[in-house]
BALOBA-1460 file (C-alpha; in Angstrom, 3 decimals):
// residues 111
<rec num="1" residu="m" x="19.984" y="13.438" z="-19.410"/>
<rec num="2" residu="t" x="19.818" y="13.112" z="-15.642"/>
<rec num="3" residu="e" x="18.111" y="10.315" z="-13.773"/>
<rec num="4" residu="p" x="15.075" y="11.187" z="-11.648"/>
<rec num="5" residu="a" x="15.668" y="11.358" z="-7.924"/>
<rec num="6" residu="m" x="15.431" y="7.982" z="-6.264"/>
<rec num="7" residu="q" x="12.347" y="7.606" z="-4.121"/>
<rec num="8" residu="i" x="12.651" y="6.211" z="-0.640"/>
<rec num="9" residu="v" x="11.877" y="2.505" z="-0.715"/>
<rec num="10" residu="d" x="9.651" y="1.228" z="2.080"/>
<rec num="11" residu="s" x="11.448" y="-2.079" z="2.470"/>
<rec num="12" residu="f" x="9.666" y="-2.934" z="5.729"/>
<rec num="13" residu="g" x="6.258" y="-2.242" z="4.158"/>
<rec num="14" residu="m" x="7.106" y="-4.316" z="1.117"/>
<rec num="15" residu="m" x="8.366" y="-7.184" z="3.292"/>
<rec num="16" residu="a" x="5.283" y="-7.058" z="5.543"/>
<rec num="17" residu="e" x="2.939" y="-6.997" z="2.550"/>
<rec num="18" residu="r" x="4.709" y="-9.996" z="1.050"/>
<rec num="19" residu="r" x="4.554" y="-11.940" z="4.331"/>
<rec num="20" residu="f" x="0.831" y="-11.287" z="4.744"/>
<rec num="21" residu="a" x="0.203" y="-12.281" z="1.120"/>
<rec num="22" residu="d" x="2.050" y="-15.549" z="1.765"/>
<rec num="23" residu="v" x="-0.083" y="-16.296" z="4.837"/>
<rec num="24" residu="w" x="-3.352" y="-15.546" z="3.022"/>
<rec num="25" residu="a" x="-2.319" y="-17.672" z="0.022"/>
<rec num="26" residu="r" x="-1.818" y="-20.846" z="2.066"/>
<rec num="27" residu="t" x="-4.399" y="-23.528" z="1.262"/>
<rec num="28" residu="v" x="-4.893" y="-25.522" z="4.484"/>
<rec num="29" residu="l" x="-7.556" y="-23.064" z="5.713"/>
<rec num="30" residu="p" x="-9.854" y="-21.388" z="3.199"/>
<rec num="31" residu="v" x="-9.758" y="-17.582" z="3.045"/>
<rec num="32" residu="r" x="-13.230" y="-17.387" z="4.598"/>
<rec num="33" residu="e" x="-12.078" y="-19.216" z="7.729"/>
<rec num="34" residu="r" x="-8.949" y="-17.054" z="7.906"/>
<rec num="35" residu="r" x="-11.153" y="-13.962" z="7.694"/>
<rec num="36" residu="l" x="-13.382" y="-15.224" z="10.540"/>
<rec num="37" residu="l" x="-10.376" y="-15.985" z="12.741"/>
<rec num="38" residu="l" x="-8.883" y="-12.586" z="12.066"/>
<rec num="39" residu="l" x="-12.155" y="-10.764" z="12.729"/>
<rec num="40" residu="g" x="-12.477" y="-12.485" z="16.100"/>
<rec num="41" residu="l" x="-8.925" y="-11.572" z="17.009"/>
<rec num="42" residu="l" x="-9.261" y="-7.948" z="15.893"/>
<rec num="43" residu="v" x="-12.585" y="-7.455" z="17.689"/>
<rec num="44" residu="g" x="-11.179" y="-9.064" z="20.836"/>
<rec num="45" residu="q" x="-8.249" y="-6.658" z="20.789"/>
<rec num="46" residu="g" x="-10.444" y="-3.649" z="20.039"/>
<rec num="47" residu="l" x="-8.680" y="-2.830" z="16.745"/>
<rec num="48" residu="d" x="-11.724" y="-1.144" z="15.204"/>
<rec num="49" residu="d" x="-10.009" y="0.368" z="12.147"/>
<rec num="50" residu="q" x="-8.695" y="-3.007" z="11.065"/>
<rec num="51" residu="v" x="-12.062" y="-4.636" z="11.822"/>
<rec num="52" residu="e" x="-13.688" y="-2.144" z="9.450"/>
<rec num="53" residu="t" x="-11.242" y="-3.047" z="6.668"/>
<rec num="54" residu="h" x="-11.810" y="-6.781" z="7.036"/>
<rec num="55" residu="l" x="-15.599" y="-6.495" z="7.339"/>
<rec num="56" residu="d" x="-15.620" y="-4.564" z="4.071"/>
<rec num="57" residu="a" x="-13.358" y="-7.117" z="2.372"/>
<rec num="58" residu="a" x="-15.487" y="-10.035" z="3.609"/>
<rec num="59" residu="l" x="-18.717" y="-8.515" z="2.303"/>
<rec num="60" residu="r" x="-17.250" y="-7.191" z="-0.949"/>
<rec num="61" residu="t" x="-15.627" y="-10.517" z="-1.891"/>
<rec num="62" residu="g" x="-18.648" y="-12.578" z="-0.886"/>
<rec num="63" residu="e" x="-16.719" y="-14.445" z="1.822"/>
<rec num="64" residu="l" x="-19.484" y="-13.507" z="4.279"/>
<rec num="65" residu="t" x="-23.070" y="-12.452" z="3.636"/>
<rec num="66" residu="e" x="-24.958" y="-9.782" z="5.570"/>
<rec num="67" residu="t" x="-26.688" y="-12.517" z="7.566"/>
<rec num="68" residu="e" x="-23.377" y="-14.190" z="8.375"/>
<rec num="69" residu="l" x="-21.816" y="-10.867" z="9.439"/>
<rec num="70" residu="r" x="-24.736" y="-10.314" z="11.788"/>
<rec num="71" residu="e" x="-24.251" y="-13.832" z="13.198"/>
<rec num="72" residu="v" x="-20.583" y="-12.997" z="13.821"/>
<rec num="73" residu="v" x="-21.841" y="-10.048" z="15.888"/>
<rec num="74" residu="v" x="-24.123" y="-12.305" z="17.950"/>
<rec num="75" residu="f" x="-21.302" y="-14.763" z="18.572"/>
<rec num="76" residu="l" x="-18.628" y="-12.202" z="19.425"/>
<rec num="77" residu="l" x="-20.965" y="-10.251" z="21.734"/>
<rec num="78" residu="h" x="-20.662" y="-13.201" z="24.098"/>
<rec num="79" residu="y" x="-16.911" y="-13.735" z="23.797"/>
<rec num="80" residu="a" x="-15.408" y="-10.281" z="23.190"/>
<rec num="81" residu="g" x="-17.705" y="-8.441" z="25.581"/>
<rec num="82" residu="w" x="-20.806" y="-6.343" z="25.134"/>
<rec num="83" residu="a" x="-19.013" y="-3.059" z="24.471"/>
<rec num="84" residu="r" x="-16.857" y="-4.494" z="21.682"/>
<rec num="85" residu="g" x="-19.790" y="-6.482" z="20.331"/>
<rec num="86" residu="a" x="-21.955" y="-3.369" z="20.234"/>
<rec num="87" residu="r" x="-19.209" y="-1.505" z="18.359"/>
<rec num="88" residu="l" x="-18.947" y="-4.410" z="15.910"/>
<rec num="89" residu="n" x="-22.715" y="-4.326" z="15.410"/>
<rec num="90" residu="d" x="-22.521" y="-0.621" z="14.549"/>
<rec num="91" residu="q" x="-19.718" y="-1.314" z="12.083"/>
<rec num="92" residu="v" x="-21.599" y="-4.172" z="10.410"/>
<rec num="93" residu="e" x="-24.857" y="-2.235" z="10.098"/>
<rec num="94" residu="s" x="-23.061" y="0.855" z="8.750"/>
<rec num="95" residu="l" x="-21.237" y="-1.282" z="6.197"/>
<rec num="96" residu="i" x="-24.467" y="-2.931" z="5.059"/>
<rec num="97" residu="e" x="-26.166" y="0.464" z="4.718"/>
<rec num="98" residu="r" x="-23.214" y="1.880" z="2.739"/>
<rec num="99" residu="a" x="-23.364" y="-1.151" z="0.468"/>
<rec num="100" residu="g" x="-27.003" y="-0.283" z="-0.255"/>
<rec num="101" residu="r" x="-28.502" y="-3.191" z="1.600"/>
<rec num="102" residu="p" x="-31.371" y="-2.473" z="3.994"/>
<rec num="103" residu="r" x="-31.357" y="-3.800" z="7.537"/>
<rec num="104" residu="s" x="-33.347" y="-7.012" z="7.672"/>
<rec num="105" residu="g" x="-36.413" y="-6.715" z="9.859"/>
<rec num="106" residu="a" x="-35.911" y="-2.968" z="10.390"/>
<rec num="107" residu="a" x="-39.406" y="-2.053" z="9.243"/>
<rec num="108" residu="g" x="-42.234" y="-2.313" z="11.714"/>
<rec num="109" residu="h" x="-40.116" y="-2.344" z="14.889"/>
<rec num="110" residu="a" x="-40.876" y="0.145" z="17.605"/>
<rec num="111" residu="g" x="-37.835" y="2.188" z="18.561"/>
């Protein structure tokens, strides 16, 4: 019987994944604070795809509530700039809608 062909091993990917897991597993800062730091950094650098991933993880795991995500938007609008803050707001509101949660205070506002 012949052995199956050996698949290419992504050693860099495996190493990077392990390193990130080590950083997230450290206990000096709670995961929630790490997530907030990372979100600020990613928004500030305009890395929207990664922001989307971490917003989803924060909401899904309960690290941040909808209200807290919206407060992150308010805070980062002032420090990351209005354009990046507006993009973050769109990402947060889209995530909340996809998660089946209505926008708070959306009813009764004139457009």
